[in-house]
N, C-alpha and C positions, 0 to 999 in steps of 0.2 A: 360790587356784588360779592367778591371773594371775602371781604370783611364781614358781610352779613352772614354768609355761609359759615365762616369761622366762628362767629358768635353763637350760631345755632349748635355747631358741633361742640363748642365749649360746654353748653348746657347738657349735652349728651355724653360728655367725657371723651370726645373724639377730636382729632385734628387732622388736617392735611399735612402729610410729610412730603415735601418736594424733594425728589430724589435727584442725584447727579444727572440722570438722563433727562430730567425735566418732566417726568411723568408724575401723576398724583396718585397717592395711595392713602387709605384711611387707617389710622392706627389708634388703638385705645391708649389713653393716657389720663391718669387721674390727677396729675400735677400740672395741668395746663395753666398758662398765664395769658390773659387777654391783653394784647398789645394794640388793639384796634383803635384806641382813642387818639393816637398820634399817627399822622401820615408822613412817611418818609418822602424825601424830595422827589424821587422818581415816580411816585404814584400818580401825580398829575401830569407827568411828562411822557410816560410810556405806557402802552396798554397792558404790559406784563408787570408793571410796577408793584401792584398789589401782591402778585405771586412772589416777587423777589423779597418783599417785606415779610411775607408769611414764612419764607424760608430762612431769611437772615436772622430775625430776632430770636426765634427759638434756638437756632444754632449757636448764637452768642450765649444765650442762657445755659445751654447744655454743655458747650465745649470750652468757653472762654470766660466764664464768670469770674474765676479767680484772678485773671489778669486785668479785666476791665472794671469790675465793680468798685475796687478801692479808689479808682481814679488815677490821675497822673499829677505830677508836680505843677503842671501848667493847665490843668483841666478847667480851672475857673476862667481862663482866657477865652474858652470856648462855650462854657456854660457856667455863668457866675454863681448860680445856686446849686451846683452839682452836689455838694456835700449835704444838702438838705433834701435831696431826692430819695425816694424809696428805691428798692432794687429794680422794680419794673421800669420806672422812669430812667434809671441809670442805663439799663439795657437799651431802652429806646434812644437815649442820647448817643450811644456808640453806634447804633444803626443809623441814626440821623447823620452822624459824622461820616460814616462810610458812604452814605448816599451823597453827601456834599463833596467828598473826594471824587466820587464817580462823576459828578456833574462836570468837574473841571478836567478830569482825566479822559473821559470818553463821551461826554455829553449824553450819557444814558444810552449809548448805542452799543449793544452787546457784540456787534461785529466790527467795532472800531479797531483799527490797527495803524501803527506808526513805525516807520523805519527809524532805528536808533544807531546810525553809523558811529557815533562817538563812543558807544558801548562795546564796539568791536564785534567779534564773531561769537554767535551763540554756540556754546559747547555741545549742544544736543543736535541742532539743525545743521551745524557747520557752515552757516551763512550769516549774513548781517542780522544782528539782534532786531527783532520786532517786538514792540509792546502791543498787546492785543487784549480785547475784551473789555468788560466794564471797568476793571481795575488795572488794565494795561500791564498784564503779566507777560513773561516770556517763557519759552519752553525749558530753558535751563533752570528756571526757578523750581520746577518739579523735583529736582534732585536734592533740594535742601528743605523742602516743606513737607512735613510728615503727612502721609495719606493724601497727598495732592494727586488728583486724577487727570491732570493735564498729561496727554500722551501723544508724543510726536509720531510714534509708529502707527497709531490709529489715524492721525491727521495728515500725514505727509503726502498722501495721494489725493487729498481734497483741495478744492480751490481756496485761494487766500482768505476769502470772506464767507466761505461755506459755513452756515450756522451749525452744521453737524460736527464741526471741529470741537474737540474737547476743550480747547483753550477759549473758544467763543461761547461755550455753554455757560449761561449766566450763573447757574447754581454752582458749578465747579469753580468758575472764576471767583465767585464770592467766597466760597469755602477756603480757597487757597489764599486769596488776598486778605481775608479777615485774620487768618493765622499770622500773616506777616505783621499786621498792625498789633495783634495781641502780643506777639513776640517782642516787638519794639517797646511796648508799654511795660512788659515784664522785665526786660533787660535795661531799658534806658529811663523808664518812668517819666517819659515826656511824649507829647503828641507832636510838637514842633521841635525838630532836631536839626542842628546846624551841619552835622556830618553823618554819613552813613544812613541817611533816611532813604527809604525805598521810593517814595513819591516826592518829587521836587516841590510840589505844591505845599508840602508840610515843612519846607525849609524856611527858617526865619529870614525875612527880607524878600521872599518870593511874593510877587504882586497878587497872587491868588490866595495867599494865606489869610489876609485880612477879610477877604470875601467869604472864605470858609468859616471863619470865626463869626462873622456877621450872620451867616445862615444858621449856624448851630445855636447861637444865642436866641434865635427866634423860636426854638422849640418850646412848646408849652412847659412851663415849670423852670426854665433856665434863667429867666429874668426875675 
């Protein structure tokens, strides 16, 4: 339904802008791109998946095109025909990859959280590190991600899986996590990195990496 509405708005020169708080507003924009021909992986798996895609893809286009569009040295391992894709399809690929990472990090559950005792103490919460939300971020990440709205002061009195927590807000989580991936591509020029990678599933040799590659190769245009 959201994709149908989005197509109608495109014809009117309008779009939904999904804000960090998760509310919808309509903004005029004469440079809209229609991303609706490709479904990201979470769209069939979660009732809010369409909204996440409507948020993520324009955000990649607006904020991270310079990092993502040229690709990475190993991008053809994930999308063999990447360099033949136009810019719209390239943006869709990166959204598809992020949705594939999310599949194995949180199973598309925005309230997912996991204790990470091997990572020590979170510098912000002063307790064991927890990875939380769609892309399994932690509170201490907000200190090094520009404009990341994960906020422990707002969250500390809420229950562990309270969806009102900023870290569990899927739009905030995607904003911050996408910056991490864009920064990796910008600095390392690789998707799969053997050391210093944020998500273990992107480490060469991890059993989930081949599954992620198989999923992204299925995106229309990649084969």
